[in-house]
PDB file of N, CA, C and O in Angstrom:
ATOM      1  N   MET A   1     183.487  11.174  83.391  1.00  0.00           N
ATOM      2  CA  MET A   1     182.625   9.947  82.478  1.00  0.00           C
ATOM      3  C   MET A   1     181.307   9.922  82.367  1.00  0.00           C
ATOM      4  O   MET A   1     180.697   9.696  83.412  1.00  0.00           O
ATOM      5  N   GLU A   2     180.572  10.123  81.216  1.00  0.00           N
ATOM      6  CA  GLU A   2     179.240  10.366  80.910  1.00  0.00           C
ATOM      7  C   GLU A   2     178.520   8.305  81.179  1.00  0.00           C
ATOM      8  O   GLU A   2     178.962   7.215  80.816  1.00  0.00           O
ATOM      9  N   ASP A   3     177.307   8.736  81.960  1.00  0.00           N
ATOM     10  CA  ASP A   3     176.480   7.046  81.573  1.00  0.00           C
ATOM     11  C   ASP A   3     175.935   7.214  80.122  1.00  0.00           C
ATOM     12  O   ASP A   3     175.448   7.981  79.291  1.00  0.00           O
ATOM     13  N   ILE A   4     176.274   6.214  80.348  1.00  0.00           N
ATOM     14  CA  ILE A   4     175.612   5.678  78.476  1.00  0.00           C
ATOM     15  C   ILE A   4     174.088   6.186  78.247  1.00  0.00           C
ATOM     16  O   ILE A   4     173.687   6.191  77.084  1.00  0.00           O
ATOM     17  N   LEU A   5     173.410   6.518  79.043  1.00  0.00           N
ATOM     18  CA  LEU A   5     171.655   6.884  78.822  1.00  0.00           C
ATOM     19  C   LEU A   5     172.074   7.854  78.838  1.00  0.00           C
ATOM     20  O   LEU A   5     171.363   8.547  78.111  1.00  0.00           O
ATOM     21  N   SER A   6     173.315   8.757  79.475  1.00  0.00           N
ATOM     22  CA  SER A   6     173.143  10.716  79.238  1.00  0.00           C
ATOM     23  C   SER A   6     173.631  10.996  77.944  1.00  0.00           C
ATOM     24  O   SER A   6     173.169  11.846  77.182  1.00  0.00           O
ATOM     25  N   GLN A   7     174.814  10.065  77.675  1.00  0.00           N
ATOM     26  CA  GLN A   7     175.007   9.592  76.076  1.00  0.00           C
ATOM     27  C   GLN A   7     173.850   9.548  75.368  1.00  0.00           C
ATOM     28  O   GLN A   7     173.471  10.594  74.841  1.00  0.00           O
ATOM     29  N   ILE A   8     173.273   8.655  75.259  1.00  0.00           N
ATOM     30  CA  ILE A   8     172.275   8.607  74.463  1.00  0.00           C
ATOM     31  C   ILE A   8     171.000   9.792  74.270  1.00  0.00           C
ATOM     32  O   ILE A   8     170.257  10.059  73.326  1.00  0.00           O
ATOM     33  N   SER A   9     171.126  10.241  75.397  1.00  0.00           N
ATOM     34  CA  SER A   9     169.826  11.447  75.364  1.00  0.00           C
ATOM     35  C   SER A   9     170.287  12.419  74.846  1.00  0.00           C
ATOM     36  O   SER A   9     169.538  13.396  74.846  1.00  0.00           O
ATOM     37  N   LYS A  10     171.277  12.542  74.380  1.00  0.00           N
ATOM     38  CA  LYS A  10     171.957  14.041  73.468  1.00  0.00           C
ATOM     39  C   LYS A  10     171.831  13.234  71.966  1.00  0.00           C
ATOM     40  O   LYS A  10     172.107  14.011  71.052  1.00  0.00           O
ATOM     41  N   VAL A  11     171.531  12.059  71.561  1.00  0.00           N
ATOM     42  CA  VAL A  11     171.009  12.011  70.123  1.00  0.00           C
ATOM     43  C   VAL A  11     170.326  12.691  69.326  1.00  0.00           C
ATOM     44  O   VAL A  11     169.174  12.594  69.748  1.00  0.00           O
ATOM     45  N   LYS A  12     170.332  13.491  68.189  1.00  0.00           N
ATOM     46  CA  LYS A  12     169.314  13.686  67.471  1.00  0.00           C
ATOM     47  C   LYS A  12     168.303  12.954  66.494  1.00  0.00           C
ATOM     48  O   LYS A  12     168.333  12.798  65.274  1.00  0.00           O
ATOM     49  N   ARG A  13     167.314  12.525  67.552  1.00  0.00           N
ATOM     50  CA  ARG A  13     166.764  11.775  66.947  1.00  0.00           C
ATOM     51  C   ARG A  13     165.612  12.229  65.013  1.00  0.00           C
ATOM     52  O   ARG A  13     165.362  11.629  63.968  1.00  0.00           O
ATOM     53  N   ASP A  14     165.348  13.423  65.550  1.00  0.00           N
ATOM     54  CA  ASP A  14     165.232  13.635  63.739  1.00  0.00           C
ATOM     55  C   ASP A  14     165.886  13.029  62.866  1.00  0.00           C
ATOM     56  O   ASP A  14     165.191  12.569  61.959  1.00  0.00           O
ATOM     57  N   LYS A  15     167.305  12.798  62.774  1.00  0.00           N
ATOM     58  CA  LYS A  15     168.466  12.846  62.095  1.00  0.00           C
ATOM     59  C   LYS A  15     168.419  11.149  62.220  1.00  0.00           C
ATOM     60  O   LYS A  15     169.369  10.840  61.501  1.00  0.00           O
ATOM     61  N   LEU A  16     167.889   9.983  62.691  1.00  0.00           N
ATOM     62  CA  LEU A  16     168.472   8.902  62.975  1.00  0.00           C
ATOM     63  C   LEU A  16     167.771   8.130  61.862  1.00  0.00           C
ATOM     64  O   LEU A  16     168.178   6.975  61.740  1.00  0.00           O
ATOM     65  N   GLY A  17     166.912   8.471  61.115  1.00  0.00           N
ATOM     66  CA  GLY A  17     166.475   7.970  59.715  1.00  0.00           C
ATOM     67  C   GLY A  17     166.114   6.250  60.032  1.00  0.00           C
ATOM     68  O   GLY A  17     165.728   5.824  61.120  1.00  0.00           O
ATOM     69  N   THR A  18     166.348   5.420  58.794  1.00  0.00           N
ATOM     70  CA  THR A  18     166.219   4.391  58.912  1.00  0.00           C
ATOM     71  C   THR A  18     167.453   3.514  59.990  1.00  0.00           C
ATOM     72  O   THR A  18     167.496   2.326  60.310  1.00  0.00           O
ATOM     73  N   ASP A  19     168.121   4.356  60.251  1.00  0.00           N
ATOM     74  CA  ASP A  19     169.252   4.051  60.973  1.00  0.00           C
ATOM     75  C   ASP A  19     169.768   4.058  62.539  1.00  0.00           C
ATOM     76  O   ASP A  19     169.652   5.132  63.128  1.00  0.00           O
ATOM     77  N   ILE A  20     170.546   2.514  63.535  1.00  0.00           N
ATOM     78  CA  ILE A  20     169.910   2.860  64.788  1.00  0.00           C
ATOM     79  C   ILE A  20     171.988   3.292  65.361  1.00  0.00           C
ATOM     80  O   ILE A  20     172.838   2.444  65.090  1.00  0.00           O
ATOM     81  N   PRO A  21     172.209   3.994  65.745  1.00  0.00           N
ATOM     82  CA  PRO A  21     173.736   4.419  66.323  1.00  0.00           C
ATOM     83  C   PRO A  21     173.714   3.311  67.109  1.00  0.00           C
ATOM     84  O   PRO A  21     172.820   2.938  67.869  1.00  0.00           O
ATOM     85  N   ILE A  22     175.160   2.628  66.782  1.00  0.00           N
ATOM     86  CA  ILE A  22     175.825   1.750  67.947  1.00  0.00           C
ATOM     87  C   ILE A  22     175.686   1.984  69.265  1.00  0.00           C
ATOM     88  O   ILE A  22     175.628   0.933  69.903  1.00  0.00           O
ATOM     89  N   LEU A  23     175.608   2.984  69.930  1.00  0.00           N
ATOM     90  CA  LEU A  23     174.906   3.527  71.700  1.00  0.00           C
ATOM     91  C   LEU A  23     174.082   2.942  71.780  1.00  0.00           C
ATOM     92  O   LEU A  23     174.096   1.999  72.572  1.00  0.00           O
ATOM     93  N   ILE A  24     172.652   3.291  70.780  1.00  0.00           N
ATOM     94  CA  ILE A  24     171.154   2.887  71.103  1.00  0.00           C
ATOM     95  C   ILE A  24     171.470   0.902  70.593  1.00  0.00           C
ATOM     96  O   ILE A  24     171.828  -0.057  71.276  1.00  0.00           O
ATOM     97  N   PHE A  25     171.371   0.939  70.183  1.00  0.00           N
ATOM     98  CA  PHE A  25     172.016  -0.781  70.254  1.00  0.00           C
ATOM     99  C   PHE A  25     172.533  -1.496  71.296  1.00  0.00           C
ATOM    100  O   PHE A  25     172.037  -2.599  71.530  1.00  0.00           O
ATOM    101  N   ARG A  26     173.712  -0.960  72.176  1.00  0.00           N
ATOM    102  CA  ARG A  26     174.421  -0.919  72.862  1.00  0.00           C
ATOM    103  C   ARG A  26     173.373  -1.514  74.023  1.00  0.00           C
ATOM    104  O   ARG A  26     173.411  -2.633  74.533  1.00  0.00           O
ATOM    105  N   VAL A  27     172.521  -0.538  74.263  1.00  0.00           N
ATOM    106  CA  VAL A  27     171.377  -0.267  75.422  1.00  0.00           C
ATOM    107  C   VAL A  27     170.434  -0.729  75.190  1.00  0.00           C
ATOM    108  O   VAL A  27     169.874  -1.141  76.205  1.00  0.00           O
ATOM    109  N   LEU A  28     169.829  -0.920  74.166  1.00  0.00           N
ATOM    110  CA  LEU A  28     169.040  -2.174  74.098  1.00  0.00           C
ATOM    111  C   LEU A  28     169.809  -3.839  74.124  1.00  0.00           C
ATOM    112  O   LEU A  28     169.008  -4.721  73.815  1.00  0.00           O
ATOM    113  N   ARG A  29     170.990  -4.243  74.398  1.00  0.00           N
ATOM    114  CA  ARG A  29     171.305  -5.241  74.007  1.00  0.00           C
ATOM    115  C   ARG A  29     171.500  -5.221  75.597  1.00  0.00           C
ATOM    116  O   ARG A  29     170.982  -6.279  75.952  1.00  0.00           O
ATOM    117  N   HIS A  30     171.871  -4.714  76.477  1.00  0.00           N
ATOM    118  CA  HIS A  30     172.005  -4.539  78.263  1.00  0.00           C
ATOM    119  C   HIS A  30     170.870  -4.967  78.754  1.00  0.00           C
ATOM    120  O   HIS A  30     170.711  -5.893  79.550  1.00  0.00           O
ATOM    121  N   TYR A  31     169.816  -4.061  78.114  1.00  0.00           N
ATOM    122  CA  TYR A  31     168.599  -4.347  78.592  1.00  0.00           C
ATOM    123  C   TYR A  31     168.023  -5.478  78.619  1.00  0.00           C
ATOM    124  O   TYR A  31     167.421  -6.034  79.538  1.00  0.00           O
ATOM    125  N   THR A  32     168.271  -5.860  77.367  1.00  0.00           N
ATOM    126  CA  THR A  32     167.800  -7.910  76.484  1.00  0.00           C
ATOM    127  C   THR A  32     168.140  -8.721  77.560  1.00  0.00           C
ATOM    128  O   THR A  32     167.438  -9.479  78.229  1.00  0.00           O
ATOM    129  N   ASN A  33     169.480  -8.413  77.637  1.00  0.00           N
ATOM    130  CA  ASN A  33     170.601  -9.215  78.342  1.00  0.00           C
ATOM    131  C   ASN A  33     169.493  -9.548  80.003  1.00  0.00           C
ATOM    132  O   ASN A  33     168.936 -10.558  80.435  1.00  0.00           O
ATOM    133  N   VAL A  34     169.593  -8.284  80.446  1.00  0.00           N
ATOM    134  CA  VAL A  34     169.041  -8.380  81.650  1.00  0.00           C
ATOM    135  C   VAL A  34     167.335  -9.049  82.416  1.00  0.00           C
ATOM    136  O   VAL A  34     166.778  -9.515  83.411  1.00  0.00           O
ATOM    137  N   TYR A  35     167.188  -8.599  80.953  1.00  0.00           N
ATOM    138  CA  TYR A  35     165.651  -8.978  81.001  1.00  0.00           C
ATOM    139  C   TYR A  35     165.301 -10.473  80.922  1.00  0.00           C
ATOM    140  O   TYR A  35     164.419 -11.102  81.507  1.00  0.00           O
ATOM    141  N   ALA A  36     166.649 -11.046  79.645  1.00  0.00           N
ATOM    142  CA  ALA A  36     166.532 -12.559  80.098  1.00  0.00           C
ATOM    143  C   ALA A  36     167.326 -13.614  80.790  1.00  0.00           C
ATOM    144  O   ALA A  36     167.190 -14.832  80.680  1.00  0.00           O
ATOM    145  N   SER A  37     168.048 -13.051  81.411  1.00  0.00           N
ATOM    146  CA  SER A  37     168.565 -13.552  82.708  1.00  0.00           C
ATOM    147  C   SER A  37     167.804 -13.135  83.914  1.00  0.00           C
ATOM    148  O   SER A  37     168.594 -13.211  84.854  1.00  0.00           O
ATOM    149  N   ASP A  38     166.441 -12.661  84.405  1.00  0.00           N
ATOM    150  CA  ASP A  38     165.777 -12.582  85.009  1.00  0.00           C
ATOM    151  C   ASP A  38     164.308 -13.470  84.608  1.00  0.00           C
ATOM    152  O   ASP A  38     163.338 -13.566  85.360  1.00  0.00           O
ATOM    153  N   LEU A  39     164.434 -14.126  83.123  1.00  0.00           N
ATOM    154  CA  LEU A  39     163.604 -15.207  82.685  1.00  0.00           C
ATOM    155  C   LEU A  39     163.776 -16.454  82.777  1.00  0.00           C
ATOM    156  O   LEU A  39     162.987 -17.382  82.954  1.00  0.00           O
ATOM    157  N   LEU A  40     165.463 -16.374  82.570  1.00  0.00           N
ATOM    158  CA  LEU A  40     166.171 -17.982  81.943  1.00  0.00           C
ATOM    159  C   LEU A  40     166.932 -17.901  82.879  1.00  0.00           C
ATOM    160  O   LEU A  40     167.721 -18.797  82.577  1.00  0.00           O
ATOM    161  N   GLY A  41     167.294 -17.487  83.811  1.00  0.00           N
ATOM    162  CA  GLY A  41     168.967 -17.427  84.752  1.00  0.00           C
ATOM    163  C   GLY A  41     170.105 -16.899  84.048  1.00  0.00           C
ATOM    164  O   GLY A  41     170.040 -16.669  82.840  1.00  0.00           O
ATOM    165  N   GLU A  42     171.397 -16.641  84.892  1.00  0.00           N
ATOM    166  CA  GLU A  42     171.861 -16.019  84.491  1.00  0.00           C
ATOM    167  C   GLU A  42     173.184 -17.016  83.073  1.00  0.00           C
ATOM    168  O   GLU A  42     174.101 -16.386  82.547  1.00  0.00           O
ATOM    169  N   ARG A  43     173.065 -17.708  82.930  1.00  0.00           N
ATOM    170  CA  ARG A  43     173.483 -19.211  82.631  1.00  0.00           C
ATOM    171  C   ARG A  43     172.866 -18.940  81.308  1.00  0.00           C
ATOM    172  O   ARG A  43     173.529 -18.467  80.385  1.00  0.00           O
ATOM    173  N   ALA A  44     171.617 -19.230  81.205  1.00  0.00           N
ATOM    174  CA  ALA A  44     170.888 -19.590  79.841  1.00  0.00           C
ATOM    175  C   ALA A  44     170.854 -18.309  79.453  1.00  0.00           C
ATOM    176  O   ALA A  44     170.663 -18.354  78.237  1.00  0.00           O
ATOM    177  N   SER A  45     170.938 -17.083  79.828  1.00  0.00           N
ATOM    178  CA  SER A  45     170.998 -15.874  79.573  1.00  0.00           C
ATOM    179  C   SER A  45     172.098 -15.794  78.353  1.00  0.00           C
ATOM    180  O   SER A  45     171.943 -15.353  77.214  1.00  0.00           O
ATOM    181  N   ASN A  46     173.395 -16.435  79.044  1.00  0.00           N
ATOM    182  CA  ASN A  46     174.773 -16.006  78.550  1.00  0.00           C
ATOM    183  C   ASN A  46     174.512 -16.867  77.729  1.00  0.00           C
ATOM    184  O   ASN A  46     174.300 -16.370  76.623  1.00  0.00           O
ATOM    185  N   ILE A  47     174.398 -18.301  77.768  1.00  0.00           N
ATOM    186  CA  ILE A  47     174.509 -19.137  76.402  1.00  0.00           C
ATOM    187  C   ILE A  47     173.449 -18.478  74.941  1.00  0.00           C
ATOM    188  O   ILE A  47     173.655 -18.669  73.742  1.00  0.00           O
ATOM    189  N   LEU A  48     172.298 -17.666  75.606  1.00  0.00           N
ATOM    190  CA  LEU A  48     171.694 -17.227  74.210  1.00  0.00           C
ATOM    191  C   LEU A  48     172.417 -15.728  73.914  1.00  0.00           C
ATOM    192  O   LEU A  48     172.110 -14.974  72.990  1.00  0.00           O
ATOM    193  N   PHE A  49     173.095 -15.574  74.582  1.00  0.00           N
ATOM    194  CA  PHE A  49     173.638 -14.620  73.626  1.00  0.00           C
ATOM    195  C   PHE A  49     174.787 -14.594  72.900  1.00  0.00           C
ATOM    196  O   PHE A  49     175.141 -13.983  71.892  1.00  0.00           O
ATOM    197  N   ILE A  50     175.465 -15.651  73.869  1.00  0.00           N
ATOM    198  CA  ILE A  50     176.982 -16.186  72.960  1.00  0.00           C
ATOM    199  C   ILE A  50     175.689 -16.904  71.560  1.00  0.00           C
ATOM    200  O   ILE A  50     175.895 -15.866  70.931  1.00  0.00           O
ATOM    201  N   ASN A  51     175.363 -17.152  71.269  1.00  0.00           N
ATOM    202  CA  ASN A  51     174.524 -18.128  70.232  1.00  0.00           C
ATOM    203  C   ASN A  51     174.337 -17.028  69.476  1.00  0.00           C
ATOM    204  O   ASN A  51     175.077 -16.912  68.499  1.00  0.00           O
ATOM    205  N   ALA A  52     173.281 -15.929  69.748  1.00  0.00           N
ATOM    206  CA  ALA A  52     173.090 -15.193  68.929  1.00  0.00           C
ATOM    207  C   ALA A  52     174.153 -14.080  68.579  1.00  0.00           C
ATOM    208  O   ALA A  52     173.881 -13.502  67.527  1.00  0.00           O
ATOM    209  N   GLY A  53     174.911 -13.790  68.996  1.00  0.00           N
ATOM    210  CA  GLY A  53     176.412 -13.491  68.575  1.00  0.00           C
ATOM    211  C   GLY A  53     176.900 -13.928  67.198  1.00  0.00           C
ATOM    212  O   GLY A  53     176.941 -13.331  66.122  1.00  0.00           O
ATOM    213  N   LYS A  54     177.173 -14.870  67.484  1.00  0.00           N
ATOM    214  CA  LYS A  54     177.696 -16.265  66.492  1.00  0.00           C
ATOM    215  C   LYS A  54     176.752 -16.330  64.789  1.00  0.00           C
ATOM    216  O   LYS A  54     177.018 -16.695  63.644  1.00  0.00           O
ATOM    217  N   ALA A  55     175.771 -15.837  65.393  1.00  0.00           N
ATOM    218  CA  ALA A  55     174.255 -16.095  64.513  1.00  0.00           C
ATOM    219  C   ALA A  55     174.548 -14.761  63.428  1.00  0.00           C
ATOM    220  O   ALA A  55     174.688 -14.772  62.205  1.00  0.00           O
ATOM    221  N   LEU A  56     174.572 -13.765  64.288  1.00  0.00           N
ATOM    222  CA  LEU A  56     175.131 -12.479  63.453  1.00  0.00           C
ATOM    223  C   LEU A  56     176.606 -12.427  62.906  1.00  0.00           C
ATOM    224  O   LEU A  56     177.134 -11.592  62.172  1.00  0.00           O
ATOM    225  N   GLY A  57     177.032 -13.387  63.390  1.00  0.00           N
ATOM    226  CA  GLY A  57     178.952 -12.743  62.602  1.00  0.00           C
ATOM    227  C   GLY A  57     178.664 -13.885  61.519  1.00  0.00           C
ATOM    228  O   GLY A  57     179.734 -14.428  61.242  1.00  0.00           O
ATOM    229  N   GLU A  58     177.613 -14.430  60.821  1.00  0.00           N
ATOM    230  CA  GLU A  58     177.446 -15.511  59.874  1.00  0.00           C
ATOM    231  C   GLU A  58     176.954 -14.614  58.663  1.00  0.00           C
ATOM    232  O   GLU A  58     176.677 -15.134  57.582  1.00  0.00           O
TER     233      GLU A  58
END
């Protein structure tokens, strides 16, 4: 099974246009979570992402 970064490297960037493929969004979310964990701690970053997910669902 390919890792997620290998899959992203195969995305044809000239065809992205204004849309961001879900795979790229997942990677950005993953690294943002790691960064937030470093800044805020594990528990606070989990709360932040749970609340952000709720806001996106509205």
